C-alpha positions as CSV (number, residue, x, y, z in Angstrom):
1,X,-2.8,-12.7,-12.4
2,X,-5.3,-10.9,-14.7
3,X,-8.0,-12.6,-16.6
4,X,-10.0,-15.6,-15.7
5,X,-7.2,-17.2,-13.7
6,X,-7.1,-14.4,-11.1
7,X,-10.8,-14.8,-10.5
8,X,-10.6,-18.5,-10.1
9,X,-7.3,-18.5,-8.3
10,X,-4.8,-21.2,-7.9
11,X,-5.8,-24.7,-6.6
12,X,-4.2,-26.4,-3.7
13,X,-1.6,-23.8,-2.6
14,X,0.3,-24.8,0.6
15,X,2.1,-22.7,3.1
16,X,3.7,-19.4,1.7
17,X,7.3,-19.4,0.8
18,X,9.4,-16.3,0.7
19,X,11.1,-15.2,-2.6
20,X,14.7,-14.7,-3.0
21,X,15.7,-11.3,-2.1
22,X,18.9,-9.3,-2.9
23,X,20.6,-10.2,0.3
24,X,20.1,-13.9,0.0
25,X,21.2,-13.8,-3.5
26,X,24.4,-12.0,-2.5
27,X,24.9,-14.3,0.6
28,X,24.9,-17.3,-1.8
29,X,27.3,-16.0,-4.3
30,X,31.0,-16.9,-4.1
31,X,33.9,-14.9,-5.5
32,X,33.6,-16.9,-8.7
33,X,29.9,-16.7,-9.1
34,X,28.5,-14.0,-11.2
35,X,26.1,-11.7,-9.5
36,X,22.7,-11.6,-11.5
37,X,19.9,-9.0,-11.2
38,X,17.2,-10.1,-8.8
39,X,14.2,-11.4,-10.4
40,X,11.2,-8.9,-10.9
41,X,8.3,-9.7,-8.2
42,X,6.1,-11.1,-11.1
43,X,8.7,-13.6,-12.3
44,X,9.6,-15.2,-9.1
45,X,8.4,-18.7,-8.3
46,X,5.1,-19.1,-6.8
47,X,4.8,-21.1,-3.5
48,X,4.6,-24.7,-4.3
49,X,2.0,-26.8,-2.3
50,X,2.8,-30.2,-0.8
51,X,1.8,-32.1,-3.9
52,X,5.0,-30.7,-5.5
53,X,3.2,-28.9,-8.4
54,X,0.8,-25.9,-8.9
55,X,-2.7,-26.5,-10.5
56,X,-4.2,-23.4,-12.0
57,X,-7.7,-23.5,-13.3
58,X,-8.4,-21.7,-16.6
59,X,-12.0,-21.1,-17.3
60,X,-14.5,-23.8,-16.8
61,X,-12.7,-27.0,-18.0
62,X,-9.1,-26.3,-18.7
63,X,-6.0,-26.5,-16.3
64,X,-2.4,-25.9,-16.1
65,X,0.3,-27.8,-14.3
66,X,3.4,-26.0,-13.3
67,X,6.4,-27.5,-11.5
68,X,10.2,-26.7,-11.6
69,X,9.7,-24.0,-14.3
70,X,7.9,-26.4,-16.7
71,X,4.3,-26.3,-17.8
72,X,1.6,-28.4,-19.5
73,X,-2.0,-27.9,-20.0
74,X,-5.2,-30.1,-20.3
75,X,-9.0,-29.7,-20.9
76,X,-11.5,-32.0,-19.5
77,X,-14.2,-32.7,-22.2
78,X,-17.4,-34.7,-22.2
79,X,-15.3,-37.5,-24.1
80,X,-12.2,-37.4,-22.1
81,X,-9.1,-35.6,-21.3
82,X,-7.2,-33.5,-24.0
83,X,-3.6,-33.1,-23.1
84,X,-1.4,-30.4,-24.5
85,X,2.1,-31.8,-24.4
86,X,3.5,-34.5,-21.9
87,X,6.7,-33.2,-20.5
88,X,9.0,-35.6,-18.8
89,X,9.7,-33.3,-16.0
90,X,5.9,-33.7,-15.1
91,X,5.7,-37.4,-15.3
92,X,4.4,-37.9,-11.8
93,X,2.7,-34.4,-11.5
94,X,0.7,-34.3,-14.7
95,X,-1.2,-37.7,-14.2
96,X,-1.6,-36.8,-10.5
97,X,-3.2,-33.5,-11.4
98,X,-5.6,-35.1,-13.9
99,X,-6.8,-37.5,-11.3
100,X,-7.5,-34.5,-8.8
101,X,-10.1,-33.2,-11.1
102,X,-11.5,-36.0,-13.2
103,X,-11.7,-39.8,-13.5
104,X,-11.8,-39.5,-17.2
105,X,-8.9,-40.9,-19.4
106,X,-6.7,-39.1,-21.5
107,X,-8.0,-39.6,-25.2
108,X,-5.9,-37.0,-27.0
109,X,-2.4,-35.5,-26.9
110,X,-1.6,-32.3,-28.9
111,X,2.0,-31.9,-29.5
112,X,3.1,-28.4,-29.3
113,X,6.4,-29.3,-31.3
114,X,8.9,-32.1,-31.2
115,X,11.2,-31.1,-28.4
116,X,11.9,-33.7,-25.8
117,X,11.4,-31.5,-22.8
118,X,7.8,-31.1,-23.9
119,X,6.6,-34.4,-25.2
120,X,9.1,-37.2,-24.2
121,X,6.6,-38.6,-21.8
122,X,3.8,-39.1,-24.2
123,X,4.3,-42.9,-24.3
124,X,3.2,-43.1,-20.8
125,X,-0.4,-42.2,-21.8
126,X,-0.6,-45.2,-24.0
127,X,-2.7,-45.8,-27.2
128,X,-4.4,-42.2,-27.6
129,X,-4.9,-39.9,-30.5
130,X,-1.7,-37.8,-31.1
131,X,-2.1,-34.6,-33.0
132,X,0.8,-32.6,-34.4
133,X,1.9,-30.3,-37.4
134,X,3.3,-32.3,-40.3
135,X,6.8,-30.8,-39.6
136,X,6.8,-32.0,-36.1
137,X,5.8,-35.5,-37.2
138,X,8.8,-35.4,-39.6
139,X,11.1,-34.5,-36.7
140,X,9.7,-36.8,-34.3
141,X,10.3,-39.8,-36.9
142,X,13.9,-38.7,-37.6
143,X,14.6,-38.6,-33.8
144,X,13.5,-42.3,-33.3
145,X,12.8,-41.7,-29.6
146,X,10.3,-44.4,-28.3
147,X,9.1,-41.9,-25.5
148,X,8.0,-39.7,-28.4
149,X,5.5,-41.8,-30.3
150,X,4.5,-40.7,-33.8
151,X,1.6,-38.5,-34.1
152,X,-1.5,-40.4,-35.5
153,X,-2.9,-37.5,-37.3
154,X,-1.2,-34.3,-38.6
155,X,-2.3,-30.9,-40.3
156,X,-0.4,-28.2,-42.2
157,X,-1.7,-24.6,-41.8
158,X,-4.9,-24.9,-39.7
159,X,-7.2,-27.5,-38.1
160,X,-10.0,-27.4,-35.7
161,X,-10.1,-30.4,-33.5
162,X,-13.5,-31.2,-32.0
163,X,-13.4,-33.3,-28.8
164,X,-16.4,-33.7,-26.4
165,X,-18.0,-30.3,-26.8
166,X,-14.7,-28.4,-27.0
167,X,-13.0,-26.8,-30.1
168,X,-9.3,-26.8,-30.2
169,X,-8.0,-24.3,-32.9
170,X,-4.7,-25.4,-34.2
171,X,-2.8,-22.9,-36.3
172,X,0.8,-22.7,-37.7
173,X,2.5,-19.3,-38.0
174,X,5.5,-20.6,-40.0
175,X,8.7,-21.8,-38.7
176,X,9.6,-20.2,-35.3
177,X,11.3,-21.6,-32.1
178,X,11.0,-24.9,-34.1
179,X,9.5,-25.8,-37.6
180,X,6.1,-27.2,-36.4
181,X,5.7,-25.2,-33.3
182,X,2.0,-24.4,-33.3
183,X,-0.7,-22.3,-31.5
184,X,-3.5,-24.1,-29.6
185,X,-6.4,-21.9,-29.0
186,X,-9.2,-23.0,-26.9
187,X,-12.0,-20.4,-27.5
188,X,-14.4,-21.7,-24.9
189,X,-11.8,-21.2,-22.2
190,X,-10.4,-17.9,-23.7
191,X,-7.1,-19.5,-23.4
192,X,-4.2,-20.3,-25.8
193,X,-0.9,-22.4,-25.6
194,X,2.3,-21.7,-27.6
195,X,5.4,-23.1,-26.1
196,X,8.8,-21.4,-26.0
197,X,7.9,-18.3,-27.7
198,X,6.4,-16.0,-25.1
199,X,7.6,-16.8,-21.4
200,X,5.4,-14.5,-19.1
201,X,7.6,-12.1,-17.3
202,X,10.9,-13.2,-18.8
203,X,13.2,-12.3,-21.7
204,X,14.1,-15.0,-24.2
205,X,15.9,-18.2,-23.3
206,X,19.5,-18.6,-25.0
207,X,19.1,-18.4,-28.7
208,X,15.5,-18.8,-28.3
209,X,16.1,-22.6,-27.5
210,X,18.1,-22.9,-30.8
211,X,15.3,-21.3,-32.8
212,X,14.8,-22.6,-36.3
213,X,13.9,-19.1,-37.3
214,X,14.4,-15.9,-35.4
215,X,12.3,-13.9,-37.8
216,X,9.5,-16.6,-37.3
217,X,9.7,-15.8,-33.5
218,X,8.8,-12.2,-34.3
219,X,6.1,-13.3,-36.6
220,X,4.7,-15.7,-34.0
221,X,4.5,-12.7,-31.5
222,X,2.4,-10.8,-33.9
223,X,-0.1,-13.5,-34.3
224,X,-0.4,-14.2,-30.7
225,X,-0.9,-10.6,-29.9
226,X,-4.1,-10.7,-32.0
227,X,-5.7,-13.4,-30.2
228,X,-9.0,-12.7,-28.2
229,X,-7.9,-14.6,-24.9
230,X,-7.6,-14.0,-21.1
231,X,-5.0,-16.5,-20.4
232,X,-1.8,-17.7,-22.1
233,X,0.3,-20.9,-21.4
234,X,4.0,-20.5,-22.5
235,X,5.3,-23.9,-21.4
236,X,8.0,-22.6,-19.0
237,X,8.6,-20.3,-16.2
238,X,6.6,-20.0,-13.0
239,X,3.2,-18.7,-13.9
240,X,0.5,-18.3,-16.6
241,X,0.4,-15.3,-18.9
242,X,-2.1,-12.6,-20.1
243,X,-2.4,-10.6,-23.3
244,X,-0.3,-8.0,-21.6
245,X,2.5,-10.4,-21.2
246,X,2.4,-11.1,-25.0
247,X,2.6,-7.4,-25.7
248,X,5.4,-7.0,-23.4
249,X,7.3,-10.0,-24.9
250,X,6.6,-8.7,-28.4
251,X,7.9,-5.2,-27.4
252,X,11.1,-6.6,-26.0
253,X,11.8,-9.0,-28.9
254,X,11.2,-6.2,-31.5
255,X,13.4,-3.9,-29.7
256,X,16.1,-6.5,-29.6
257,X,16.0,-7.0,-33.2
258,X,15.6,-3.5,-34.1
259,X,18.5,-2.3,-31.9
260,X,20.7,-5.0,-33.2
261,X,19.8,-4.2,-36.8
262,X,20.7,-0.5,-36.3
263,X,24.1,-1.5,-34.7
264,X,24.8,-3.9,-37.2
265,X,24.4,-1.0,-40.0
266,X,26.7,1.2,-37.9
267,X,29.6,-1.6,-37.6
268,X,32.0,-2.4,-40.5
269,X,33.2,-5.9,-40.8
270,X,36.3,-4.5,-42.5
271,X,37.5,-2.8,-39.3
272,X,37.8,-6.3,-37.6
273,X,39.1,-8.1,-40.8
274,X,42.1,-5.7,-40.5
275,X,42.8,-6.9,-37.0
276,X,43.4,-10.6,-37.7
277,X,45.5,-12.8,-39.7
278,X,44.6,-12.6,-43.3
279,X,42.1,-15.2,-44.2
280,X,41.0,-15.9,-40.6
281,X,37.3,-15.0,-41.3
282,X,36.0,-16.7,-38.2
283,X,38.2,-14.6,-36.0
284,X,37.1,-11.4,-37.7
285,X,33.4,-12.2,-37.3
286,X,34.0,-13.1,-33.7
287,X,35.4,-9.5,-33.1
288,X,32.7,-8.2,-35.3
289,X,29.9,-9.9,-33.4
290,X,31.4,-9.1,-30.0
291,X,31.5,-5.5,-30.9
292,X,27.8,-5.4,-31.9
293,X,26.7,-7.2,-28.8
294,X,28.5,-4.8,-26.6
295,X,26.9,-1.8,-28.0
296,X,23.5,-3.3,-28.3
297,X,23.3,-5.0,-25.0
298,X,24.0,-1.8,-23.2
299,X,21.1,0.0,-24.7
300,X,18.7,-3.1,-24.1
301,X,19.8,-3.4,-20.5
302,X,19.3,0.4,-20.0
303,X,15.7,0.1,-21.3
304,X,14.6,-3.4,-20.0
305,X,16.6,-4.3,-16.8
306,X,14.2,-4.9,-13.9
307,X,11.2,-5.0,-16.3
308,X,11.7,-8.7,-17.4
309,X,13.7,-11.4,-15.8
310,X,16.9,-12.6,-17.2
311,X,17.7,-9.5,-19.4
312,X,21.1,-9.5,-17.9
313,X,21.7,-13.4,-18.7
314,X,21.1,-14.3,-22.4
315,X,20.6,-10.8,-24.0
316,X,24.1,-10.8,-25.4
317,X,23.8,-14.2,-26.9
318,X,20.4,-13.3,-28.4
319,X,21.9,-10.2,-29.9
320,X,24.5,-12.3,-31.7
321,X,21.9,-14.7,-32.8
322,X,20.0,-11.9,-34.3
323,X,23.0,-10.5,-36.0
324,X,23.7,-13.8,-37.7
325,X,19.9,-14.1,-38.5
326,X,20.2,-10.6,-40.2
327,X,23.0,-11.8,-42.4
328,X,21.4,-15.2,-43.3
329,X,17.7,-15.0,-43.0
330,X,17.7,-11.3,-44.2
331,X,13.9,-10.9,-43.7
332,X,12.3,-8.0,-45.6
333,X,9.0,-8.2,-43.8
334,X,10.5,-7.2,-40.5
335,X,11.6,-3.6,-39.8
């Protein structure tokens, strides 16, 4: 890894584990199992030590915990630990990792957004200060999940949270993966966290995890690409990221958008309306979007297969998601 993580290295690595190669993938596949492109080297899982999780040190006082493709981060301040998200998948790993580096208690949790896979273990940390965007608070309230307690303080556009000598710059680039999904910049550690937007080494998840705004995902990439950081935490996959990962993700996402937009402009819905029963608009749109996806996916695969993981998995679905967004969101600021 580049940046400060590569110099400090990874804490607690156990015995090396071999990555899956083409042969092992083929050996596992049955006649009914699709064959997927092997993962690029920088997207493969890292060896996991006996503790069951990977603990990366970022700068002087920040750490990331990775296990099973999920991530959280925390900063040890003079006043206590500031936690960024509390994923239920890390319910055991996260407290154990914190105890490895400090005896200080968790005093704050910053919610990246409302989704359960990132904050549905917040209750386990007890009566702490919980910070979120106002839209995240509204969604948490609506979902009535006792494991996702309400934030105790909220903000709208920007807020600087000062805790124990550290400043946490919280900013909202607008609706993206979810309304309320924020950027957490920790300047002293030259690191930032934004969850479910940039996945280092990987193409986007299916429909960007039911993104509230696909144009907002592109806008968030623009903001992230301007940050002066060394390390990026994306909330998922197997490693931390760098500014280069952000740029690559941005390039891919814009290429996906631009290619789909061009193909949409070259494809007539009327040609497919004529192929189905009169009035069956759903069927016409299905044929229309299938045709767009077939053309656009072929181009994207040619340019990106092998450069990012998963290009052969969700790209077709994401093309259709973009095609629908072009019809309904119809942004004029993205070209």
